[in-house]
N, C-alpha and C positions, 0 to 999 in steps of 0.2 A: 089567735086566742091570747088574751092579755094575761100577765102574771097575776097570781092571787096576791092580795095585800098581805104584808107581814103578819104572821101569827094566825092566818086563816088556812084551813086545810084545803089542799087541792083535790077536787073530787073527780078523778078520772078513773072509771072502773076498768076500762080496758083500752089500751092504746090502739088506734086504727092501724091496719096493716097496709094502708094505701101505698106508702112509699116502698115497702117491701115488694109489693106486687109490681110497682113501677120499675124496680131494678131487676126483676126476674123475668126471664123469657123461657122458651121451651127447653133450653139447655141448662141454665143455672142462674146465678145471680151476678150481675156485672159488678166488678170490683169498685170502680170509681164513678163519681158523678160531678158535673159542673153545675153548681147550685143544686137543683133537684132533677136535672136531666142526666140519665145514664150516659157515661162515656163509653160507648160500645167499642171504640177502637182499642181500648185497653183490655178488653176481654174479661175472663173470669179467673178465679183461683180457688183451689181446694180449701185454702184457709177460710175464705168467706162462706163457701158452700157448706163446709162442716159446721161453722157457727150457725148458719141458717137452718140446717137439718136439726141440730140440737134444739134450737128455739122452737121450731114448729112441732117437733115431737113432744116437747114439754107442753106446748100450747094445746095440742090435741088431747093429751092426757088430762088437762085441766078442764076441758070443754065437754059438757055432758050432751049437748044437742048435736045433731048431725054436723059434720065438718067436711063437706066435699072439697072446699077450697084448701083446707089444711092437708087433706089426703093427697090432693094434686101436687101441692108444694113438696110434701114428703117424697112422693114418687120422683119428682124432677131432681131434687137434691141428692137423693139416694142413688139414682142412676148415674149422675155425674161422678160421684165418689167411686162407685163400682167400676166405671170406665177408667178411672185414674190409677187404680191399684193393679200392678202387674203380677204375674204368677209367682214371682219370687218375693212379693211384698213391697218392693220398691214402688214409689208412688209419684206420679206426675203432680205438679202444682198448677201450672199456667196453661190455659187454653185461649186461643184467639176467637174472635167473633164468628169465624167460619167453622168452629168446632175442631180445630187441629191443635194438638199439644205442641207447645213451643219450647219445652224444656226437657231435660233428661230426668227420667224417673229416679228418685233418690229417697232420702229419709230425713228431711228437715222438719221444722215445726208443723208444716202442713200434714206430714205423715202422722204425727202425734195427734193433731186435731181430727184427722180423718178417723183414726182408731177411737178417739174419745167420742165422737159423734156416733159411730157405729155401735159402741158399747152401750151408750145411752139409748139408742134406737132399739137394740135387741132387748133392753131391759124394760122399756116403757111402751113400745108400740103394741097395739092390740090386734092388728091384722097379721095372721100367720105367715102370709107371703112376705110381708115387710120384715118380720122378725127373722125369717129364714135367710133372706137376702143379706140383712145386716150381719147375721151370724157368720155366714160364709165369707163375706168381705172382711170382717174382723179377723177371722182365722187366717185369711190370705195375707193381710197386711202385717199380722203379728210374726210372720216368717222373717221379716226384715228387722234389723236393729240399727241403732245409731248411737254414737257417743255423746250426742247433744243432750244436755240436761233438760232443757225446756221441752224438747220434742218428746222425751220419755215421760215427762210430767203430764203433758197434755194427754198422752196415751193412757197414763195411769188413772186419770180421772174417769174416763169411760170404762176402763177395765174394772174399776171399783164399783161402778154402777151395775155392770153385768154380773159381777160376783155377788153383790148385795141382793140382786134380784134373782139369784140362783138360776142363771142360764147355764145348764149343765155342760154343754159342749164348749163353753168358753172358760170354764173354771181354771183349767191348767194354764192356758195362755194368759188369762187375766192375772193370776197369781205371779207368773213370771214377769209380766210387764210391770207390776207394782213393785216387785223386789228390785228389778233393774233400775227403776226410777229412784227408789230410796237409796240405792248404792251410790248414786251420783251427787246426792245432796250432802256435800261436806259441811260440817259445822263451821260457823264463823268464830271469831275471837270470843273468848269467854267474857261475860260481863259480871261485874260485882253486884251485890244486892241493890235493888232499886235503880240500876243504871240502864236497864232495858226500857225503852220508851213504852209506856202503856197508853191506854185510851183516855185516861182521866186528865184533869187539868194540872198544870204545874209540873209535868214530867221533865226529866232531864234530857237534854239533847244528846243523842248518841255521838260518841267520838270514835276515832279509829281504834282505840284500845278497848272499846265496849261495843263493837260492831258484831252482832250475832248472825247477820244475814250470810247465806252461803256464797254470795257474790260480793265483790268489792263495792258495787254500786247497785241501787235500785234501778232497774232498766226497763224492761218491757213485759207487760202482762204479769206483773209481779205476784198477783194473788194466786196464780196457778201453783206456786211452790208450796205455800201452806195448805191449799185446798187438796192437792194430790197426796200430801202426807196425811192429812186428816181423813180423807175419804179412803185412801189405800190402807192406812193403819187400822181403821175401823173394819174394813172388808176382810182383812187377813188376820185380824186379832192381834196386831202388833202394837201394844200400848206405848212403847218407846217412840215409834214412828208417829203415832197419833198425838202424843203429848208434845213432841217436837214441832209438829205442825201447828198446834195451838199456840206454842210460845212464839213461833215465827209470825203467826197472824197477829198476836198481841203487839209484837214489835212493829209490824207493818202498819197496822191501824193507828197505833200511837204516833208513829213517825210522820204519817201523812195527814194527821188531824191537827190543825192549827186554828186556835181561836174558835173552836166549835164547828169548823167546816173542813172539808177535804182540800188540801193543797198538794196536788199530785206531782210526781216527777215530770219534768219536761222531756222533750224528745231526745235529749242527750243523756238522760238518766240523772240520778241524784246520789251524792255521797255525803259523808258526814262533814266535809269541809265546805260544801256548797251553800250558797245563799238561797233564800226563799223569798217570794215564790219563783217558780220556774215556768217557762213557756216554751213551746206550745204544749199544753196538757192534752193528753189523748183520752177519749171516752173509754177505750178498752181498759184503762187503768181502773176507772171507777167500776166498770162492769165486773172485772175479775176479782176485785176486792169484795164486791157485793156477793159474788158466787161463793167465795171462800167463807165469808161471814155467814151466809145462809146455810152452808154445809155445817159449819161449827154450831150454829144455833140448833139445827135439826138433830144433831148428835149429842149436844150437851144441855140444851135448854138455858144456857147462860145468856141473859138479856143484853149483855154488851155486844154480842155478835148480831143480834136482831137490830140493835141501834146502829151498827155498822152498815147494814143494808139501807137503813133510813138515810144515813149520811150520804151514801152513794147516790141514791135517787135525788136527794136534795141538791147534790152537785149538778145533776142534769137540769134541775128546776131553776138554777141560778145562784144557789148558795155556794159560791166558789170564789176564787181569787179575783175575778173580773166582774162579779155580779151579773153574769150573762147566762141566759137560758140556753141549754145545749140540746134541747129536744123540741120538735114541733109537735105539739099535742094534737093538732088537727090532722096530721098525716102519719105520725109515728116515725118521722125521719129524725136521725141524729146528726148533729153537726160535727165536722171533721176535727176541729181542734179549738181549744180555749186559748185565746191570745190576750196580751196585756190589757187591751182596751176593747175586747169584744170576742168575736169568734170567726172561724173560717166558715164561710157560707156554703161550702160544698157539703153534700150529704151522701157519702159513699156507704158501701155495704157494711164495713166494719163498725163505723160509728152508729149507723142505724140499728144494727143488731145489738150493739152495746146498750143503747137506750131501751130497745124493746125487751131485751133479756133482763135488764135491771128492774124495769117496771113489772115484768112477769114475776120476779122474786117478791116484789112488794105485794103483789096480789096473792101469791102463794102463802105468804106469811100473814096475810090479813092486816097489813100495816096501814096507818094513815100518816101522811107526810105533810110538812109545812115548808114554805119557802124561806122562813127564817125562824 
């Protein structure tokens, strides 16, 4: 499918799930692909299965007609995560193509993403058996803890979903996970008036003395930090946490918006002394920013957050530093990285789910998008 001419709306009502099905087998979703062919020798990981579960649960909630294909995907992904979580809550991440775990169960980002997906499933699923399975697995995984900030933040997002949806058996664990995540987000350096980058034109570039981010560099899946604070603060009624999330999202969106489009951190991260643009840019950055902005829009009604979702989808459509489309509109595949003169042609699970989930938000918010 060719790109739409500048200034014309792209009319895609629903991205196909063809590539998602191509990557998925009876166990889970394969992590990597060479071009559009799954690289089965690299196996699966909970990180991607959790992303896939969240996506299909949201998709099922948005779809009024019968969804046997989505029901099947939910069952496949949920079973994988159930198997990964051990009785003490420690969680495996990597499984080979023969169905054998190849790592030691622990509590890294994958643990947080698993809890996040389970909380969302318990909150949104309509089948009683799925809700019960997700609830039990959430409770089991919540027995574990980790000092890793990002892992706790991924968990807090799903915990907030469960709490907001009033899943009674998860209320205590969900509140605990949200508070634990908040405790690890240390404030950055204070900024003077007007020095935090905003989303408008002509904002001041942040410097080391005006850096409010809780880490010294923007690194990976940065949008989860403000999203967890916004969602968690709203769920437990902590206005300080909620407002801090909005301020960090304002900083993030303003920092990565350059000349009206997203210029995302590269694989090495971005700090206030670094040049722009950076490469390779990862689709997960656009997707997590979109998720944080959608969360903020739903809770505040402030149109700048809705516009942030539009910017993220336009990044996939080619409104980015290389002018390159990062999604295949005919299969729903996402490309693995934006490069200085094009893109990585591989279409793995993370990138595909980043594209699918961002477009899902566009549909949820009823947005129209343009390529320029």
